[in-house]
SELOMAR-148393 format. One line per 2 residues: number of its first residue (from 1); their letters; for each residue y, z, x of N, C-alpha, C. Coordinates in Angstrom, 2 decimals, m for minus. Layout:
REM residues N
NUM = A = Y/Z/X/Y/Z/X/Y/Z/X | ...
This chain:
REM residues 308
1 = MD = 41.04/m237.51/165.42/42.11/m236.60/165.01/43.44/m237.34/165.11 | 44.33/m237.18/164.10/45.60/m237.87/164.13/46.64/m237.06/164.88
3 = ET = 47.89/m237.56/164.94/48.90/m236.93/165.78/49.33/m235.56/165.28 | 49.05/m235.22/164.04/49.40/m233.90/163.52/48.34/m232.86/163.85
5 = GE = 47.21/m233.32/164.39/46.12/m232.39/164.69/45.14/m232.25/163.55 | 45.35/m232.95/162.44/44.44/m232.86/161.30/43.24/m233.77/161.51
7 = AS = 42.07/m233.30/161.14/40.86/m234.11/161.27/40.92/m235.29/160.32 | 40.35/m236.41/160.76/40.40/m237.61/159.93/39.63/m237.45/158.64
9 = YA = 38.63/m236.57/158.61/37.84/m236.37/157.40/38.47/m235.36/156.46 | 39.58/m234.72/156.89/40.14/m233.66/156.06/40.73/m234.20/154.76
11 = GQ = 41.56/m235.24/154.85/42.14/m235.81/153.64/42.83/m234.74/152.81 | 42.56/m234.75/151.52/43.09/m233.72/150.64/42.36/m232.41/150.88
13 = PF = 43.00/m231.28/150.60/42.32/m229.99/150.81/41.04/m229.89/149.98 | 40.05/m229.25/150.54/38.80/m229.00/149.83/39.00/m227.80/148.90
15 = EV = 38.17/m227.76/147.87/38.17/m226.56/147.03/37.47/m225.41/147.74 | 36.39/m225.72/148.46/35.66/m224.67/149.17/35.25/m225.19/150.55
17 = IV = 35.50/m224.37/151.56/35.00/m224.63/152.91/33.94/m223.58/153.22 | 32.75/m224.03/153.57/31.66/m223.12/153.92/31.50/m223.15/155.43
19 = VG = 31.68/m221.99/156.06/31.57/m221.88/157.52/30.20/m221.30/157.85 | 29.32/m222.13/158.36/27.96/m221.69/158.69/26.94/m222.47/157.90
21 = GG = 26.16/m223.30/158.58/25.20/m224.17/157.90/23.78/m223.69/157.96 | 23.57/m222.37/157.98/22.22/m221.83/157.86/21.78/m221.84/156.42
23 = FA = 20.79/m221.02/156.09/20.21/m221.10/154.76/21.16/m220.60/153.67 | 21.87/m219.51/153.90/22.81/m219.02/152.89/23.96/m220.00/152.68
25 = GT = 24.56/m220.45/153.78/25.69/m221.36/153.68/25.31/m222.70/153.08 | 24.15/m223.23/153.49/23.73/m224.54/152.97/23.38/m224.46/151.49
27 = AA = 22.70/m223.38/151.08/22.40/m223.22/149.65/23.68/m223.13/148.84 | 24.67/m222.41/149.37/25.95/m222.31/148.67/26.62/m223.67/148.56
29 = AI = 26.64/m224.42/149.66/27.30/m225.73/149.65/26.64/m226.69/148.67 | 25.31/m226.68/148.62/24.61/m227.57/147.68/24.96/m227.21/146.24
31 = NL = 24.93/m225.92/145.91/25.22/m225.51/144.54/26.67/m225.79/144.16 | 27.58/m225.65/145.08/28.99/m225.96/144.79/29.19/m227.46/144.62
33 = AR = 28.53/m228.26/145.46/28.64/m229.71/145.31/28.05/m230.16/143.97 | 26.96/m229.54/143.56/26.37/m229.87/142.27/27.26/m229.43/141.10
35 = AN = 28.15/m228.48/141.37/29.10/m228.06/140.34/30.38/m228.90/140.38 | 30.32/m230.04/141.07/31.43/m230.98/141.17/32.64/m230.40/141.90
37 = RT = 32.38/m229.47/142.82/33.45/m228.97/143.68/33.50/m229.80/144.95 | 34.71/m229.98/145.48/34.84/m230.63/146.77/34.54/m229.59/147.84
39 = VC = 33.51/m229.86/148.62/32.96/m228.86/149.55/32.86/m229.44/150.95 | 33.28/m228.65/151.93/33.08/m229.00/153.34/32.20/m227.94/153.97
41 = LI = 31.05/m228.34/154.51/30.13/m227.44/155.18/30.27/m227.65/156.69 | 30.66/m226.60/157.39/30.86/m226.67/158.85/29.70/m225.95/159.53
43 = DA = 28.97/m226.67/160.38/27.75/m226.12/160.96/27.79/m226.19/162.48 | 27.58/m225.03/163.14/27.53/m224.99/164.60/26.13/m225.24/165.13
45 = GE = 25.15/m225.35/164.24/23.79/m225.70/164.66/23.02/m224.59/165.33 | 23.34/m223.32/165.00/22.64/m222.19/165.62/22.17/m221.18/164.58
47 = PR = 21.25/m221.57/163.68/20.73/m220.60/162.71/19.97/m219.48/163.40 | 19.90/m218.33/162.75/19.27/m217.17/163.37/17.83/m217.42/163.77
49 = NR = 17.09/m218.18/162.95/15.66/m218.38/163.23/15.40/m219.70/163.94 | 16.38/m220.16/164.74/16.23/m221.45/165.40/15.07/m221.49/166.41
51 = NS = 14.61/m220.31/166.87/13.50/m220.27/167.82/12.13/m220.23/167.16 | 12.10/m220.13/165.84/10.83/m220.01/165.11/10.34/m221.37/164.64
53 = DH = 9.05/m221.59/164.80/8.44/m222.84/164.34/8.06/m222.79/162.87 | 7.90/m221.58/162.32/7.43/m221.45/160.95/8.24/m220.39/160.22
55 = MH = 8.35/m220.56/158.90/8.95/m219.54/158.05/7.92/m219.14/157.01 | 8.07/m217.93/156.50/7.07/m217.41/155.56/7.76/m216.74/154.37
57 = GV = 7.01/m216.65/153.28/7.54/m216.01/152.09/8.46/m216.88/151.26 | 8.53/m218.17/151.57/9.36/m219.11/150.79/8.41/m219.88/149.89
59 = IG = 8.51/m219.65/148.61/7.53/m220.19/147.67/7.40/m221.71/147.81 | 6.17/m222.16/147.95/5.88/m223.57/148.07/6.13/m224.16/149.44
61 = LD = 6.72/m223.38/150.35/7.07/m223.90/151.67/6.58/m222.98/152.79 | 5.61/m222.12/152.48/5.13/m221.16/153.47/4.56/m221.89/154.68
63 = GE = 5.01/m221.48/155.87/4.53/m222.08/157.10/5.28/m223.32/157.53 | 6.24/m223.75/156.73/7.01/m224.95/157.09/8.04/m224.62/158.18
65 = SP = 8.57/m225.66/158.80/9.57/m225.49/159.85/10.93/m225.18/159.23 | 11.57/m224.08/159.64/12.91/m223.79/159.10/13.93/m224.84/159.51
67 = RE = 13.79/m225.41/160.69/14.74/m226.44/161.13/14.65/m227.67/160.23 | 13.43/m228.06/159.86/13.27/m229.24/159.01/13.83/m228.98/157.61
69 = LL = 13.62/m227.76/157.09/14.16/m227.44/155.76/15.69/m227.47/155.78 | 16.29/m226.93/156.83/17.75/m226.97/156.92/18.26/m228.40/157.02
71 = SR = 17.56/m229.23/157.76/17.96/m230.63/157.89/17.93/m231.32/156.53 | 16.89/m231.04/155.75/16.81/m231.62/154.41/17.94/m231.08/153.53
73 = GH = 18.24/m229.79/153.70/19.32/m229.20/152.92/20.67/m229.83/153.22 | 20.92/m230.09/154.50/22.18/m230.75/154.86/22.26/m232.15/154.24
75 = SE = 21.14/m232.85/154.24/21.12/m234.18/153.62/21.38/m234.10/152.12 | 20.82/m233.07/151.48/21.05/m232.90/150.05/22.52/m232.60/149.76
77 = CL = 23.13/m231.78/150.60/24.56/m231.48/150.43/25.37/m232.77/150.46 | 25.07/m233.64/151.42/25.78/m234.92/151.52/25.50/m235.80/150.29
79 = AY = 24.24/m235.79/149.83/23.87/m236.62/148.69/24.62/m236.23/147.42 | 24.97/m234.96/147.28/25.72/m234.49/146.12/27.23/m234.60/146.30
81 = GG = 27.67/m235.22/147.38/29.09/m235.45/147.57/29.78/m234.49/148.51 | 29.02/m233.59/149.13/29.62/m232.66/150.08/29.94/m233.34/151.40
83 = TL = 30.76/m232.69/152.20/31.11/m233.17/153.54/30.50/m232.23/154.56 | 29.86/m232.79/155.58/29.23/m231.99/156.63/29.96/m232.25/157.94
85 = VE = 30.41/m231.17/158.57/31.12/m231.26/159.85/30.34/m230.46/160.88 | 30.02/m231.08/162.01/29.34/m230.38/163.09/30.40/m229.81/164.03
87 = GR = 30.39/m228.49/164.20/31.37/m227.88/165.06/31.39/m226.37/164.87 | 32.15/m225.71/165.71/32.27/m224.25/165.66/33.70/m223.88/165.29
89 = VS = 33.83/m222.97/164.33/35.14/m222.56/163.86/35.69/m221.48/164.80 | 36.97/m221.64/165.17/37.60/m220.68/166.08/38.52/m219.71/165.36
91 = SL = 39.08/m220.11/164.20/39.99/m219.20/163.51/40.17/m219.60/162.05 | 40.55/m218.61/161.24/40.93/m218.81/159.84/42.37/m218.32/159.69
93 = QR = 43.18/m219.11/159.01/44.58/m218.71/158.79/44.97/m219.04/157.37 | 45.80/m218.18/156.78/46.33/m218.46/155.45/47.33/m219.61/155.52
95 = TA = 47.42/m220.35/154.42/48.41/m221.42/154.32/49.48/m221.03/153.31 | 50.58/m221.74/153.36/51.68/m221.43/152.43/51.28/m221.66/150.99
97 = AE = 50.25/m222.50/150.78/49.80/m222.82/149.42/48.75/m221.83/148.92 | 48.68/m220.64/149.53/47.73/m219.59/149.15/46.28/m220.01/149.34
99 = GW = 46.09/m220.91/150.28/44.74/m221.32/150.65/44.46/m220.90/152.08 | 43.54/m221.63/152.70/43.13/m221.29/154.06/43.09/m222.53/154.93
101 = SV = 43.46/m222.36/156.18/43.31/m223.40/157.19/42.22/m222.96/158.15 | 41.24/m223.81/158.34/40.11/m223.51/159.21/40.22/m224.40/160.45
103 = EL = 40.34/m223.76/161.60/40.47/m224.52/162.85/39.18/m224.46/163.64 | 38.74/m225.63/164.13/37.55/m225.73/164.93/37.90/m225.64/166.41
105 = ES = 36.91/m225.34/167.23/37.14/m225.27/168.67/37.61/m226.60/169.22 | 37.29/m227.69/168.54/37.73/m229.03/168.96/39.22/m229.24/168.72
107 = GE = 39.86/m228.34/167.96/41.26/m228.50/167.60/41.46/m229.10/166.22 | 40.39/m229.60/165.63/40.48/m230.16/164.28/40.68/m229.04/163.27
109 = RV = 41.34/m229.37/162.16/41.61/m228.39/161.12/41.20/m228.95/159.75 | 40.69/m228.05/158.93/40.34/m228.37/157.55/40.99/m227.32/156.66
111 = TG = 41.56/m227.74/155.54/42.19/m226.78/154.64/41.45/m226.73/153.31 | 41.53/m225.57/152.67/40.85/m225.39/151.40/41.37/m224.21/150.63
113 = SQ = 41.05/m224.17/149.35/41.46/m223.06/148.49/40.66/m221.80/148.80 | 39.34/m221.96/148.94/38.44/m220.83/149.17/37.63/m221.10/150.44
115 = VL = 37.32/m220.02/151.16/36.45/m220.13/152.34/35.30/m219.15/152.18 | 34.10/m219.66/152.40/32.89/m218.82/152.39/32.34/m218.77/153.81
117 = VA = 32.28/m217.57/154.38/31.78/m217.40/155.74/30.31/m216.98/155.69 | 29.46/m217.76/156.35/28.02/m217.50/156.40/27.54/m217.71/157.83
119 = TG = 28.16/m216.98/158.75/27.94/m217.20/160.18/26.80/m216.37/160.76 | 26.11/m215.60/159.93/24.87/m214.96/160.36/25.04/m213.79/161.30
121 = IT = 24.02/m213.58/162.11/23.91/m212.38/162.93/23.31/m212.74/164.28 | 23.60/m211.93/165.28/22.98/m212.08/166.59/22.06/m210.90/166.84
123 = DR = 20.84/m211.20/167.27/19.86/m210.16/167.59/19.94/m209.86/169.08 | 20.42/m208.66/169.44/20.46/m208.27/170.85/19.18/m207.53/171.20
125 = LP = 18.38/m208.14/172.05/17.07/m207.59/172.40/17.17/m206.61/173.56 | 16.16/m205.73/173.70/16.11/m204.89/174.89/16.12/m205.74/176.16
127 = QV = 16.73/m205.22/177.21/16.86/m205.97/178.46/15.56/m205.91/179.27 | 14.54/m206.53/178.71/13.23/m206.61/179.37/12.93/m208.08/179.63
129 = PG = 12.72/m208.48/180.87/12.42/m209.88/181.17/11.24/m210.40/180.36 | 11.43/m211.57/179.77/10.38/m212.22/179.00/10.56/m212.13/177.50
131 = LR = 11.25/m211.10/177.00/11.41/m210.96/175.55/12.21/m212.12/174.97 | 13.37/m212.40/175.56/14.23/m213.46/175.02/13.52/m214.81/175.07
133 = EM = 12.79/m215.08/176.16/12.13/m216.37/176.31/11.05/m216.60/175.25 | 10.44/m215.53/174.77/9.36/m215.66/173.77/9.80/m215.28/172.36
135 = WG = 11.11/m215.05/172.16/11.63/m214.63/170.87/11.33/m215.68/169.81 | 10.71/m215.24/168.73/10.37/m216.15/167.64/9.06/m216.88/167.84
137 = QR = 8.44/m216.74/169.02/7.18/m217.40/169.31/6.02/m216.39/169.48 | 6.25/m215.40/170.33/5.27/m214.33/170.55/5.90/m212.95/170.41
139 = VF = 7.20/m212.91/170.29/7.94/m211.65/170.14/8.69/m211.72/168.81 | 8.47/m210.72/167.94/9.01/m210.74/166.59/9.68/m209.40/166.26
141 = HC = 10.34/m209.36/165.10/10.95/m208.09/164.69/10.65/m207.72/163.24 | 10.26/m208.70/162.41/10.13/m208.44/160.97/8.66/m208.42/160.54
143 = PY = 8.14/m207.27/160.12/6.75/m207.23/159.66/6.49/m208.11/158.45 | 7.48/m208.27/157.58/7.27/m209.05/156.37/7.34/m210.55/156.63
145 = CH = 7.93/m210.94/157.73/7.93/m212.35/158.12/6.66/m212.73/158.88 | 6.13/m211.79/159.68/5.05/m212.13/160.61/3.85/m211.22/160.54
147 = GY = 3.88/m210.18/159.71/2.78/m209.24/159.67/1.46/m209.87/159.29 | 1.46/m210.74/158.29/0.21/m211.32/157.81/m0.47/m212.12/158.91
149 = EV = 0.33/m212.79/159.73/m0.23/m213.64/160.80/m0.86/m212.81/161.92 | m0.57/m211.51/161.97/m1.14/m210.68/163.04/m2.13/m209.66/162.49
151 = NG = m2.65/m209.94/161.30/m3.69/m209.08/160.74/m4.81/m208.83/161.75 | m5.15/m207.55/161.98/m6.27/m207.21/162.82/m6.02/m207.27/164.32
153 = KS = m4.79/m207.58/164.73/m4.48/m207.67/166.16/m3.97/m206.33/166.68 | m4.02/m206.19/167.98/m3.34/m205.07/168.64/m1.88/m205.48/168.85
155 = IG = m0.97/m204.57/168.57/0.45/m204.89/168.67/1.13/m203.93/169.62 | 1.87/m204.48/170.57/2.71/m203.69/171.44/4.16/m203.81/171.00
157 = VV = 4.81/m202.70/170.75/6.21/m202.69/170.32/7.07/m202.19/171.48 | 8.10/m202.95/171.81/9.01/m202.59/172.90/10.25/m201.94/172.30
159 = GG = 10.51/m200.70/172.68/11.69/m200.01/172.21/12.88/m200.23/173.11 | 14.03/m199.67/172.71/15.17/m199.73/173.61/16.52/m199.89/172.99
161 = EN = 16.67/m200.72/171.96/18.00/m201.04/171.44/18.32/m200.39/170.09 | 17.31/m200.24/169.25/17.57/m199.83/167.88/16.48/m198.83/167.45
163 = PG = 16.62/m197.57/167.83/15.54/m196.60/167.59/15.13/m196.47/166.13 | 16.08/m196.39/165.22/15.72/m196.23/163.81/14.90/m197.38/163.28
165 = FT = 15.35/m198.60/163.55/14.63/m199.79/163.09/13.30/m199.93/163.82 | 13.29/m199.66/165.12/12.07/m199.83/165.91/10.96/m198.89/165.45
167 = TR = 11.32/m197.63/165.22/10.29/m196.69/164.76/9.81/m197.05/163.36 | 10.72/m197.54/162.54/10.31/m197.93/161.18/9.32/m199.08/161.19
169 = IS = 9.60/m200.14/161.95/8.66/m201.27/161.95/7.34/m200.87/162.63 | 7.40/m199.95/163.58/6.16/m199.52/164.23/5.22/m198.88/163.22
171 = TL = 5.78/m198.06/162.32/4.93/m197.45/161.29/4.45/m198.49/160.29 | 5.33/m199.38/159.87/4.95/m200.40/158.88/3.88/m201.34/159.42
173 = LT = 3.95/m201.66/160.69/2.98/m202.61/161.26/1.55/m202.10/161.19 | 1.37/m200.80/161.03/0.01/m200.26/160.91/m0.68/m200.78/159.65
175 = KW = 0.07/m201.31/158.68/m0.52/m201.91/157.48/m1.34/m203.15/157.82 | m0.97/m203.83/158.90/m1.61/m205.08/159.26/m2.46/m204.98/160.54
177 = AD = m1.97/m204.24/161.50/m2.54/m204.28/162.84/m3.82/m203.47/162.98 | m4.64/m203.84/163.96/m5.79/m203.03/164.34/m5.30/m201.77/165.07
179 = SV = m4.25/m201.93/165.88/m3.64/m200.79/166.57/m2.19/m201.13/166.89 | m1.34/m200.10/166.91/0.07/m200.27/167.26/0.41/m199.28/168.35
181 = TL = 0.96/m199.79/169.45/1.44/m198.94/170.53/2.93/m199.15/170.70 | 3.69/m198.08/170.56/5.14/m198.14/170.77/5.46/m197.70/172.19
183 = HV = 6.00/m198.63/172.96/6.51/m198.30/174.29/7.94/m197.82/174.11 | 8.13/m196.53/174.21/9.41/m195.90/173.87/10.55/m196.49/174.68
185 = NG = 10.31/m196.75/175.94/11.23/m197.53/176.78/12.65/m196.96/176.79 | 12.74/m195.65/176.89/14.05/m195.01/177.02/14.67/m194.53/175.73
187 = MD = 14.06/m194.83/174.59/14.61/m194.35/173.32/14.47/m192.83/173.23 | 15.47/m192.19/172.67/15.43/m190.74/172.47/14.96/m190.47/171.04
189 = LT = 13.67/m190.25/170.87/13.10/m190.06/169.54/13.37/m188.65/169.05 | 13.68/m188.56/167.76/13.79/m187.23/167.16/12.39/m186.69/166.89
191 = TE = 12.32/m185.39/166.67/11.02/m184.78/166.35/10.45/m185.39/165.07 | 11.32/m185.65/164.10/10.86/m186.25/162.84/10.30/m187.64/163.07
193 = QR = 10.98/m188.45/163.88/10.50/m189.80/164.15/9.16/m189.76/164.88 | 9.04/m188.90/165.88/7.80/m188.82/166.64/6.64/m188.36/165.76
195 = DR = 6.89/m187.38/164.92/5.83/m186.89/164.04/5.39/m187.97/163.05 | 6.35/m188.71/162.53/6.02/m189.77/161.57/5.20/m190.86/162.24
197 = LL = 5.57/m191.25/163.45/4.81/m192.26/164.18/3.37/m191.81/164.39 | 3.21/m190.59/164.84/1.86/m190.08/165.10/1.05/m189.95/163.82
199 = DC = 1.70/m189.53/162.74/1.00/m189.42/161.45/0.49/m190.77/160.97 | 1.21/m191.84/161.29/0.81/m193.19/160.87/m0.19/m193.83/161.83
201 = GV = m0.52/m193.13/162.91/m1.49/m193.66/163.85/m0.91/m194.51/164.96 | 0.40/m194.47/165.13/1.03/m195.23/166.21/0.85/m194.48/167.53
203 = QL = 0.37/m195.18/168.52/0.23/m194.59/169.85/1.55/m194.71/170.60 | 1.92/m193.68/171.33/3.18/m193.66/172.06/2.93/m193.78/173.55
205 = SY = 3.72/m194.68/174.19/3.66/m194.82/175.64/5.06/m194.60/176.19 | 5.16/m193.76/177.21/6.46/m193.46/177.80/6.66/m194.17/179.13
207 = DE = 5.76/m195.10/179.47/5.93/m195.92/180.66/6.98/m197.00/180.40 | 7.89/m197.18/181.32/8.93/m198.20/181.16/8.30/m199.59/181.19
209 = VV = 8.72/m200.45/180.27/8.27/m201.84/180.25/9.16/m202.64/181.19 | 8.55/m203.32/182.16/9.34/m204.06/183.15/9.22/m205.57/183.00
211 = QV = 8.23/m206.05/182.22/8.04/m207.49/182.05/7.10/m207.75/180.88 | 7.41/m208.77/180.10/6.49/m209.23/179.06/6.27/m210.73/179.28
213 = SP = 4.99/m211.13/179.34/4.66/m212.53/179.63/3.65/m213.04/178.61 | 3.61/m214.36/178.39/2.59/m214.91/177.49/1.21/m214.80/178.10
215 = DP = 0.23/m214.46/177.26/m1.17/m214.45/177.67/m1.76/m215.80/177.25 | m2.18/m216.63/178.19/m2.62/m217.99/177.84/m3.91/m218.05/177.06
217 = TE = m4.62/m216.94/176.91/m5.92/m216.99/176.24/m5.80/m217.04/174.72 | m4.61/m216.75/174.17/m4.44/m216.73/172.72/m2.98/m217.05/172.39
219 = SL = m2.76/m217.72/171.27/m1.43/m218.27/170.98/m0.33/m217.24/170.83 | m0.63/m216.05/170.31/0.40/m215.04/170.09/0.32/m213.88/171.09
221 = AV = m0.68/m213.89/171.94/m0.94/m212.76/172.81/0.08/m212.66/173.95 | 0.30/m211.42/174.40/1.22/m211.16/175.51/0.58/m210.20/176.50
223 = EM = 1.08/m210.24/177.73/0.76/m209.24/178.72/2.02/m208.43/178.97 | 1.92/m207.12/178.81/3.05/m206.24/178.99/2.84/m205.43/180.26
225 = VT = 3.76/m205.58/181.20/3.67/m204.88/182.47/4.54/m203.63/182.40 | 3.94/m202.49/182.66/4.66/m201.22/182.68/4.57/m200.61/184.08
227 = AS = 5.21/m199.45/184.23/5.17/m198.77/185.51/3.75/m198.38/185.91 | 2.84/m198.29/184.93/1.46/m197.88/185.21/0.49/m199.05/185.33
229 = GA = 0.98/m200.26/185.07/0.09/m201.41/185.14/0.30/m202.35/183.97 | m0.60/m203.32/183.82/m0.49/m204.34/182.79/m1.40/m204.02/181.61
231 = VR = m0.89/m204.34/180.38/m1.65/m204.14/179.15/m1.56/m205.42/178.35 | m2.69/m205.83/177.75/m2.70/m207.02/176.90/m2.62/m206.61/175.44
233 = YG = m1.79/m207.33/174.67/m1.69/m207.11/173.22/m1.85/m208.45/172.50 | m2.30/m208.35/171.25/m2.44/m209.57/170.44/m1.12/m210.21/170.12
235 = TC = m0.04/m209.41/170.11/1.32/m209.94/169.96/2.30/m208.81/170.23 | 3.59/m209.14/170.16/4.62/m208.18/170.53/5.72/m208.14/169.47
237 = FT = 6.20/m206.95/169.17/7.37/m206.76/168.30/8.40/m205.94/169.06 | 9.65/m206.05/168.63/10.71/m205.21/169.17/11.79/m205.04/168.11
239 = GP = 12.60/m204.02/168.29/13.69/m203.76/167.34/15.03/m204.11/167.95 | 15.62/m205.26/167.61/16.90/m205.64/168.19/18.05/m204.80/167.61
241 = EF = 19.16/m204.83/168.31/20.40/m204.35/167.72/21.01/m205.52/166.95 | 21.37/m205.29/165.69/21.88/m206.36/164.84/23.40/m206.42/164.95
243 = LP = 23.91/m207.55/165.43/25.35/m207.72/165.64/25.85/m208.85/164.73 | 26.49/m208.51/163.60/26.98/m209.56/162.71/28.03/m210.44/163.38
245 = ND = 27.93/m211.73/163.19/28.90/m212.67/163.74/30.11/m212.74/162.80 | 30.83/m211.62/162.71/31.88/m211.47/161.69/33.29/m211.47/162.26
247 = HL = 33.46/m211.99/163.49/34.79/m211.94/164.10/35.84/m212.71/163.29 | 35.43/m213.80/162.63/36.38/m214.55/161.80/36.87/m213.69/160.64
249 = LR = 35.95/m212.96/160.04/36.31/m212.10/158.90/37.18/m210.93/159.35 | 36.86/m210.36/160.48/37.65/m209.24/160.98/39.05/m209.69/161.37
251 = QA = 39.14/m210.84/162.02/40.44/m211.35/162.42/41.31/m211.67/161.21 | 40.66/m212.03/160.10/41.40/m212.33/158.88/41.85/m211.08/158.14
253 = GC = 41.42/m209.90/158.61/41.87/m208.65/158.01/40.94/m208.06/156.98 | 39.69/m208.51/156.91/38.75/m208.00/155.90/38.43/m206.52/156.15
255 = AV = 38.27/m205.79/155.07/37.92/m204.38/155.15/36.51/m204.22/155.72 | 36.35/m203.20/156.59/35.09/m202.93/157.26/34.72/m201.47/157.01
257 = AD = 33.44/m201.22/156.76/32.94/m199.85/156.61/31.55/m199.77/157.22 | 31.29/m198.71/157.98/30.00/m198.50/158.63/29.57/m199.69/159.48
259 = GW = 30.55/m200.36/160.08/30.26/m201.46/160.98/30.06/m202.81/160.33 | 30.20/m202.89/159.01/29.97/m204.15/158.29/31.18/m204.51/157.45
261 = VQ = 31.49/m205.80/157.39/32.52/m206.29/156.47/32.05/m206.04/155.04 | 32.94/m205.49/154.24/32.59/m205.13/152.87/32.79/m206.30/151.90
263 = TA = 31.84/m206.47/151.00/31.94/m207.50/149.97/31.54/m206.92/148.63 | 32.03/m207.54/147.57/31.64/m207.21/146.20/31.38/m208.52/145.48
265 = GG = 30.11/m208.81/145.23/29.78/m210.10/144.64/30.14/m211.27/145.53 | 30.16/m211.03/146.84/30.52/m212.07/147.79/31.98/m212.05/148.19
267 = KT = 32.84/m211.41/147.39/34.27/m211.36/147.70/34.53/m210.35/148.81 | 35.37/m210.73/149.77/35.87/m209.77/150.74/37.17/m209.17/150.18
269 = SE = 37.81/m208.34/150.96/39.08/m207.73/150.53/40.24/m208.71/150.60 | 40.02/m209.87/151.25/41.08/m210.87/151.39/40.93/m211.95/150.32
271 = PG = 41.97/m212.20/149.52/41.87/m213.19/148.44/41.48/m214.57/148.98 | 40.51/m215.17/148.30/40.08/m216.51/148.68/39.10/m216.56/149.82
273 = LW = 38.70/m215.39/150.33/37.78/m215.35/151.46/36.50/m214.62/151.03 | 35.36/m215.29/151.19/34.07/m214.80/150.74/33.10/m214.73/151.92
275 = AV = 32.02/m213.98/151.76/31.02/m213.90/152.83/29.64/m213.71/152.21 | 28.62/m214.25/152.88/27.27/m214.16/152.34/26.26/m214.28/153.48
277 = GN = 25.07/m213.74/153.25/23.98/m213.87/154.21/24.01/m212.77/155.25 | 23.38/m213.04/156.41/23.21/m212.03/157.44/24.52/m211.51/158.02
279 = VV = 25.60/m212.26/157.87/26.88/m211.78/158.41/27.34/m210.51/157.72 | 26.84/m210.27/156.51/27.17/m209.03/155.80/25.94/m208.28/155.32
281 = SS = 24.73/m208.79/155.67/23.49/m208.16/155.21/22.37/m208.47/156.19 | 22.07/m207.54/157.10/21.15/m207.84/158.19/19.72/m208.18/157.76
283 = PD = 19.17/m207.62/156.66/17.75/m207.86/156.41/17.41/m209.20/155.77 | 18.38/m210.03/155.43/18.09/m211.23/154.65/17.07/m212.14/155.35
285 = QV = 15.98/m212.44/154.64/15.02/m213.45/155.07/15.46/m214.79/154.48 | 14.70/m215.86/154.77/15.07/m217.18/154.30/15.20/m217.20/152.78
287 = SQ = 14.19/m216.67/152.08/14.23/m216.71/150.62/15.41/m215.92/150.06 | 15.71/m214.76/150.69/16.84/m213.96/150.25/18.16/m214.67/150.52
289 = AL = 18.26/m215.31/151.69/19.48/m216.03/152.04/19.74/m217.18/151.08 | 18.67/m217.89/150.71/18.83/m219.00/149.76/19.35/m218.48/148.41
291 = GS = 18.77/m217.38/147.94/19.20/m216.83/146.66/20.61/m216.29/146.68 | 20.95/m215.56/147.76/22.30/m214.99/147.83/23.34/m216.09/147.98
293 = GA = 23.02/m217.15/148.72/23.95/m218.27/148.85/24.21/m218.95/147.53 | 23.14/m219.16/146.75/23.31/m219.78/145.43/24.12/m218.88/144.51
295 = GV = 23.86/m217.56/144.57/24.58/m216.63/143.70/26.06/m216.59/143.99 | 26.43/m216.54/145.27/27.85/m216.52/145.62/28.52/m217.85/145.27
297 = AI = 27.79/m218.95/145.42/28.35/m220.25/145.04/28.72/m220.27/143.56 | 27.85/m219.73/142.73/28.15/m219.67/141.29/29.37/m218.80/141.03
299 = AI = 29.45/m217.68/141.75/30.61/m216.80/141.58/31.91/m217.49/141.98 | 31.88/m218.26/143.07/33.08/m218.98/143.51/33.46/m220.05/142.49
301 = DQ = 32.46/m220.79/142.01/32.75/m221.84/141.02/33.38/m221.25/139.77 | 32.85/m220.14/139.27/33.40/m219.54/138.05/34.79/m218.92/138.31
303 = YL = 35.00/m218.41/139.52/36.32/m217.91/139.88/37.35/m219.03/139.82 | 36.99/m220.19/140.39/37.91/m221.34/140.38/38.11/m221.85/138.95
305 = FD = 37.04/m221.85/138.17/37.14/m222.33/136.79/38.07/m221.44/135.97 | 37.91/m220.12/136.09/38.73/m219.18/135.31/40.17/m219.17/135.78
307 = RG = 40.39/m219.48/137.06/41.75/m219.52/137.57/42.50/m220.75/137.07 | 41.73/m221.77/136.71/42.35/m222.98/136.15/42.93/m223.92/137.17
């Protein structure tokens, strides 16, 4: 960093700065670089699925490592002329030139005409010992990401943080599982939710879950300890509370509705500031994130082209 506080790699302002090097952000950066835009991709190295060894539903890459695919994506971004910066962004500020200044926690700054925020989401799990340690390995939340792999297994679902989502996945999991048991774990179920669960064949347990541990006899199996004793399941699901990592967007003044930063075609309410992926859409899987990132990249490129 030089005496002005500017990063040595900053040089001239970039046309687009992408904050977040997960699947949506990396796909956007690659497509912008291929459109001959000067692009800086800033990556903190914490994608949402960093605990998972495999990804599913990505055509031609089913079962591959998401970390390896992201690594290849970062290399492709560089190969097309993009710039990759490892670091965490602390703030976004407007510049006098109607662009944006992006400051990293290191104190380095990068400036650009447009900023695309793709900082993802944080999954807050129920406060049950063992869930966090096995997250992405034996504890899951998405039936469409992991349902096929648990065909015919018994599934224990731990409730607690997100009743609507938890009851929904409990019913959906019956499409794959031999049996589904929802440990209510303090959730206040409505009569409609309880009736729907029972109609779908979900068993309800009102014993508090105090510990979830790996069962060494099978790769996905868990032992769930409740107030009444221990139960073994073929695997475990839970419904996290979804917390978008949108503090940068909120601090910049972006409009928010129903707890989410609002976008239209990737545009936020602030000129030159865009958002894509889980930071504004909680259900995005890898394939969806790749597509939405590419789509917003095209929108940004055409916006810059039409602006002249």
